[in-house]
C-alpha positions as CSV (number, residue, x, y, z in Angstrom):
1,M,84.9,161.8,195.0
2,K,88.2,163.3,196.1
3,A,90.5,165.0,193.6
4,A,93.9,163.4,193.1
5,K,96.8,165.2,194.5
6,M,100.2,165.6,192.9
7,T,103.0,164.2,195.1
8,T,106.0,165.9,193.4
9,I,106.5,169.4,192.0
10,A,108.1,167.8,188.8
11,A,104.8,166.2,188.1
12,M,103.2,169.6,187.5
13,E,106.0,171.9,186.4
14,P,106.6,171.0,183.7
15,L,103.8,168.5,183.3
16,L,105.3,165.1,182.6
17,P,103.4,162.2,181.0
18,D,103.2,158.8,182.6
19,D,105.8,156.3,181.5
20,N,104.9,155.1,178.0
21,K,107.5,153.0,176.2
22,E,105.7,153.4,172.8
23,L,105.7,157.2,173.2
24,E,109.3,157.3,174.2
25,D,110.2,155.1,171.1
26,L,108.2,157.5,168.9
27,A,110.1,160.5,170.3
28,T,113.5,158.8,169.8
29,D,112.6,157.9,166.3
30,L,111.4,161.5,165.6
31,V,114.7,163.0,166.8
32,A,116.7,160.5,164.7
33,K,114.7,161.3,161.6
34,A,114.9,165.0,162.2
35,S,118.7,164.8,162.5
36,G,118.8,162.8,159.3
37,L,116.7,165.4,157.5
38,A,119.0,168.2,158.7
39,T,122.0,166.6,156.9
40,R,120.1,166.6,153.6
41,L,118.9,170.2,153.6
42,H,120.7,173.0,151.8
43,P,122.4,175.2,154.4
44,V,120.2,178.2,153.6
45,L,117.0,176.2,153.9
46,R,118.3,174.5,157.0
47,A,118.9,177.9,158.6
48,S,115.4,179.0,157.8
49,V,113.8,175.8,159.1
50,G,115.9,176.1,162.2
51,D,114.6,179.6,162.9
52,L,111.0,178.4,162.4
53,V,111.5,175.4,164.7
54,R,113.1,177.4,167.4
55,S,110.2,179.9,167.4
56,M,107.7,177.0,167.4
57,N,109.5,175.3,170.3
58,C,109.5,178.5,172.2
59,Y,105.7,179.0,171.6
60,Y,104.8,175.5,172.9
61,S,107.2,175.7,175.8
62,N,105.6,178.9,176.9
63,L,102.1,177.5,176.4
64,I,102.9,174.5,178.6
65,E,104.1,176.9,181.3
66,G,100.8,178.9,181.0
67,H,102.4,181.8,179.2
68,N,100.2,182.7,176.2
69,T,102.9,184.3,174.0
70,L,101.5,184.2,170.4
71,P,103.8,183.3,167.5
72,V,103.4,186.8,166.1
73,D,104.6,188.2,169.4
74,I,107.7,186.0,169.3
75,D,108.4,187.1,165.7
76,R,108.0,190.7,166.7
77,A,110.3,190.2,169.7
78,M,113.0,188.8,167.5
79,N,112.8,192.0,165.4
80,N,112.9,194.1,168.6
81,E,109.3,195.1,168.2
82,L,108.2,195.0,171.8
83,A,104.8,195.6,173.2
84,T,104.2,198.6,175.5
85,E,102.0,196.7,177.9
86,P,104.5,195.4,180.7
87,E,103.2,191.8,181.1
88,R,103.1,191.2,177.3
89,R,106.5,192.8,176.9
90,N,108.1,190.7,179.6
91,L,106.8,187.5,177.9
92,Q,108.3,188.7,174.6
93,L,111.6,189.3,176.3
94,E,111.6,185.8,177.9
95,A,110.6,184.3,174.5
96,R,113.4,186.1,172.7
97,A,116.0,185.0,175.3
98,H,114.7,181.4,174.9
99,V,115.2,181.5,171.1
100,R,118.6,183.2,171.3
101,V,120.0,180.6,173.8
102,Q,118.8,177.8,171.5
103,T,120.4,179.5,168.6
104,A,123.7,179.8,170.4
105,I,123.6,176.1,171.3
106,D,122.8,175.1,167.7
107,D,125.6,177.3,166.4
108,L,128.2,175.9,168.8
109,A,127.2,172.4,168.0
110,A,127.3,173.1,164.2
111,A,130.8,174.5,164.7
112,G,131.9,171.2,166.2
113,R,132.4,172.5,169.7
114,P,132.0,169.7,172.3
115,L,129.1,170.6,174.7
116,A,128.2,169.2,178.1
117,M,125.3,170.1,180.4
118,L,125.6,170.1,184.2
119,S,122.2,170.6,185.9
120,N,120.7,170.4,189.4
121,A,117.5,169.1,187.9
122,P,115.8,166.3,190.1
123,G,115.4,162.8,188.7
124,E,112.1,163.1,186.9
125,L,112.9,166.5,185.3
126,A,116.4,165.2,184.4
127,E,114.7,162.4,182.4
128,A,112.5,164.9,180.6
129,I,115.4,167.1,179.7
130,S,117.3,164.1,178.4
131,R,114.5,163.5,175.9
132,L,114.4,167.0,174.5
133,P,115.7,167.5,170.9
134,V,118.3,170.0,172.2
135,A,119.8,167.3,174.3
136,A,121.2,165.7,171.2
137,H,123.7,168.5,170.9
138,F,125.3,167.6,174.2
139,G,128.0,164.9,174.4
140,H,127.4,164.7,178.2
141,L,124.2,165.3,180.1
142,I,125.2,165.4,183.8
143,F,122.7,165.8,186.6
144,S,123.4,166.4,190.2
145,C,120.9,163.6,191.2
146,E,123.4,161.2,189.5
147,L,126.5,162.8,190.9
148,K,125.0,162.9,194.4
149,S,126.3,166.4,194.7
150,A,124.9,169.7,193.4
151,K,126.2,173.0,192.3
152,P,127.8,175.0,193.9
153,D,129.5,172.2,195.9
154,P,133.1,171.9,194.5
155,E,132.7,168.1,194.5
156,C,129.9,168.5,192.0
157,Y,132.3,170.2,189.5
158,D,135.1,167.8,190.2
159,R,132.9,164.8,189.5
160,A,131.5,166.5,186.3
161,L,135.0,167.1,185.1
162,A,136.0,163.5,185.7
163,R,132.9,162.4,183.7
164,I,133.8,164.5,180.7
165,G,137.5,163.8,181.0
166,A,138.7,167.4,181.0
167,R,140.8,169.7,183.1
168,A,139.1,172.8,184.7
169,D,141.0,175.2,182.5
170,E,139.8,173.5,179.4
171,V,136.2,174.1,180.2
172,I,134.0,177.2,179.6
173,F,131.3,177.1,182.3
174,V,128.1,179.2,181.8
175,D,125.5,179.5,184.5
176,D,122.8,182.1,185.5
177,R,123.5,181.8,189.2
178,S,126.3,183.9,190.5
179,E,127.2,181.5,193.3
180,N,127.6,178.6,190.8
181,V,129.8,180.8,188.6
182,A,132.0,181.9,191.6
183,A,132.4,178.3,192.8
184,A,133.4,177.1,189.3
185,A,135.8,180.0,188.9
186,A,137.5,179.1,192.2
187,L,138.2,175.7,190.8
188,G,139.8,177.1,187.7
189,L,137.0,176.8,185.2
190,R,136.7,179.7,182.7
191,S,133.4,180.9,184.0
192,V,130.7,183.1,182.5
193,H,127.8,184.6,184.4
194,F,124.7,184.4,182.2
195,T,122.8,187.6,182.3
196,S,121.6,187.8,178.7
197,P,122.1,185.6,175.6
198,S,124.1,188.3,173.7
199,A,126.4,189.0,176.6
200,A,127.0,185.3,177.3
201,R,127.6,184.6,173.6
202,A,130.2,187.4,173.4
203,A,131.9,186.2,176.6
204,V,132.1,182.6,175.3
205,A,133.5,183.8,172.0
206,D,136.2,185.8,173.8
207,R,137.2,182.8,175.8
208,L,137.3,180.6,172.8
209,A,139.4,183.1,170.9
210,A,141.8,183.4,173.9
211,S,142.3,179.6,173.9
212,G,143.0,179.5,170.2
């Protein structure tokens, strides 16, 4: 008996389930109920639950990717208590960055800042991203597979701007690839090269302050 072979990378990383309408409906219902719960919680309790959920999401995301970062290691990383063993320390740093980026997105959304995502994710991965809880924070989820053009092609940015109905100078663009940042800046977008969550957050705050 021959072992089945995967035909696409997206089928393995991340591992995507087969199409299941019942599962998709349950996920959609869960997101809706979670959003409703958030509006009924006291702000202090909501913040505490948010910290717990972000840590939990980070743990399971890492587990799916084969990174065995224990919850206690994530908590220690958030308190800057890093392991001395290099591999474990690197996993902690990755987990901490994951949580801090999620926190920044949550905070911007809570402040009423309009958010949009522009991703070069292929079709199957784009569908998976669209179903993630964090996707609910974004008014626009824009994928290069839909635009038929990918970053750093200038046409990709032009089509994305048209989709969200904004001028280049009205948008703060954050990306971890320098070539994407340079291409966006050349078109007039207020661009930020993501090198760390804290640096990116400070840069975004500066640009928001400058725009009033």
